[in-house]
C-alpha positions in Angstrom: 0.0 0.0 0.0 2.8 2.4 0.8 4.4 1.7 -2.5 1.2 2.6 -4.3 0.9 5.8 -2.3 4.5 6.6 -3.3 3.5 6.0 -7.0 5.8 3.1 -7.6 5.1 1.7 -11.1 5.9 -1.9 -10.0 3.1 -1.7 -7.3 0.7 -0.4 -9.9 1.6 -3.1 -12.4 1.0 -5.7 -9.6 -2.4 -4.1 -8.9 -3.4 -4.2 -12.6 -2.2 -7.8 -13.1 -4.0 -9.2 -10.1 -7.2 -7.1 -10.1 -8.0 -6.1 -13.7 -10.0 -9.2 -14.4 -12.3 -8.8 -11.4 -12.8 -5.1 -12.1 -13.5 -5.8 -15.8 -16.2 -8.3 -14.7 -17.9 -5.6 -12.6 -17.7 -3.1 -15.5 -19.1 -5.6 -18.0 -22.0 -6.4 -15.7 -23.1 -2.8 -15.9 -21.8 -1.7 -19.4 -22.7 -4.3 -22.0 -20.6 -2.7 -24.7 -17.2 -4.5 -24.6 -15.3 -1.7 -26.3 -16.6 0.9 -23.8 -15.9 -1.6 -21.0 -12.3 -1.9 -22.0 -12.0 1.9 -22.2 -13.6 2.2 -18.8 -11.2 -0.3 -17.3 -8.3 1.8 -18.3 -10.0 4.9 -17.0 -10.7 3.2 -13.7 -7.0 2.3 -13.2 -6.0 5.9 -14.0 -8.5 7.1 -11.4 -7.2 4.6 -8.9 -3.6 5.8 -9.6 -4.6 9.4 -9.2 -6.8 9.0 -6.2 -4.9 6.4 -4.2 -4.4 8.8 -1.4 -8.2 8.9 -0.8 -8.2 5.2 0.0 -8.5 4.7 3.8 -7.7 1.2 5.0 -9.7 1.9 8.2 -12.9 2.0 6.1 -12.4 -1.2 4.2 -10.2 -3.3 1.9 -8.4 -1.9 -1.1 -10.2 -4.4 -3.4 -13.6 -3.2 -2.2 -12.6 0.4 -2.7 -11.4 -0.4 -6.2 -14.7 -2.3 -6.9 -16.6 0.8 -5.9 -14.5 3.0 -8.2 -15.1 0.7 -11.1 -18.8 0.4 -10.3 -19.3 4.1 -10.0 -17.4 4.9 -13.2 -19.5 2.3 -15.0 -22.8 3.7 -13.7 -21.7 7.2 -14.7 -20.8 6.1 -18.2 -24.2 4.4 -18.7 -26.0 7.4 -17.3 -24.1 9.9 -19.6 -26.0 11.6 -22.4 -23.5 10.4 -25.0 -24.1 6.8 -24.0 -27.8 7.2 -24.0 -27.8 8.8 -27.4 -25.5 6.1 -28.7 -27.8 3.4 -27.5 -30.7 5.0 -29.4 -28.8 5.3 -32.6 -27.0 2.0 -32.7 -27.4 -0.5 -35.5 -29.3 -3.7 -35.1 -26.8 -6.6 -35.2 -27.1 -10.3 -35.6 -27.0 -11.0 -31.9 -30.2 -9.1 -31.4 -32.0 -11.9 -33.2 -30.1 -14.5 -31.2 -31.0 -13.0 -27.9 -34.7 -12.7 -28.9 -35.0 -16.5 -29.2 -33.0 -17.2 -26.1 -34.6 -19.2 -23.3 -31.9 -18.5 -20.8 -33.2 -16.6 -17.9 -31.7 -13.1 -17.6 -31.3 -12.1 -14.0 -31.5 -8.4 -14.9 -35.0 -8.9 -16.4 -36.4 -10.5 -13.3 -34.9 -7.8 -11.0 -32.6 -10.1 -9.1 -29.6 -7.7 -9.3 -31.7 -4.9 -7.9 -32.6 -7.1 -4.9 -29.0 -8.2 -4.4 -27.9 -4.5 -4.4 -30.1 -4.0 -1.3 -27.8 -6.4 0.7 -25.0 -5.1 2.9 -21.9 -4.4 0.8 -20.0 -7.4 2.3 -22.7 -9.7 1.3 -23.4 -8.1 -2.1 -19.9 -8.4 -3.3 -19.8 -12.1 -2.4 -23.1 -12.8 -4.1 -22.1 -10.9 -7.2 -18.7 -12.7 -7.5 -20.2 -16.1 -6.7 -23.5 -16.2 -8.6 -23.2 -13.6 -11.3 -19.5 -13.8 -12.1 -19.1 -17.6 -11.5 -16.1 -17.5 -9.0 -15.8 -20.4 -6.6 -15.8 -19.8 -2.9 -12.2 -20.7 -2.7 -11.3 -18.2 -5.5 -13.3 -15.5 -3.8 -11.5 -16.2 -0.5 -8.1 -15.8 -2.2 -9.3 -12.8 -4.2 -10.6 -10.9 -1.3 -8.0 -12.2 1.1 -10.6 -13.4 3.7 -10.9 -16.9 5.2 -12.9 -19.5 3.3 -15.1 -20.1 6.3 -16.0 -16.4 6.4 -16.9 -16.5 2.7 -19.2 -19.5 3.2 -20.8 -17.9 6.3 -21.4 -14.6 4.6 -22.8 -16.2 1.5 -25.2 -18.3 3.6 -26.3 -15.2 5.5 -26.8 -13.3 2.3 -28.9 -16.1 0.8 -31.0 -16.2 4.0 -31.6 -12.4 3.7 -32.5 -12.8 0.0 -34.9 -15.6 0.9 -36.7 -13.2 3.3 -36.8 -10.4 0.7 -38.1 -12.6 -2.1 -40.6 -14.5 0.1 -44.2 -13.6 -1.0 
C-alpha cells in the first residue's frame, strides 16, 4: 500500500495484473458494450492511480474500494447523455435476433440484481462474485483475502436475507 501511495510503477503493475479481471467483470456487468468496458477499465485504473491517497484502510479493503471506483465509473458512463444517445442510434446486429429467441433466464430482467444491491456491501460483493461472475468460494477467498469459512458464512447469511426479501 505504501508503494502505491508513493506511486511506484511496480506496485501499480501488480495491482493491474491481479485485479483487472475482477474489475473488468464488474464493469461488463453494468456496461454491455465491450469496447466501452475496455476503455472504462483503463480509466478506472488511471482514477485509482490518481486518487490512491483517498483510500482509507480503516474504512475497508483496497479491493472493495477499487470495486466501488469501477462500479461508480460504469454507472456514470451508462447514465451519460452520449451513451444514452449512442444506444438510441445504434445498428441492429445479428446478436439481437439470437437474444430474442433465447430461453436462458436473464437475472436483470427479473430484477434479481436490484434485490442483491439491497444487501449489505460485504454480502453483495460475495453474491455478485459467486453467482453472477461464477467464481468459486475458494477463488473468492483468495481474491478478497478473507478466510474460506468467512466467505461461506457470509454467503449463507446473504442467501437467507435474500430468501426473506423474495418470500411472498
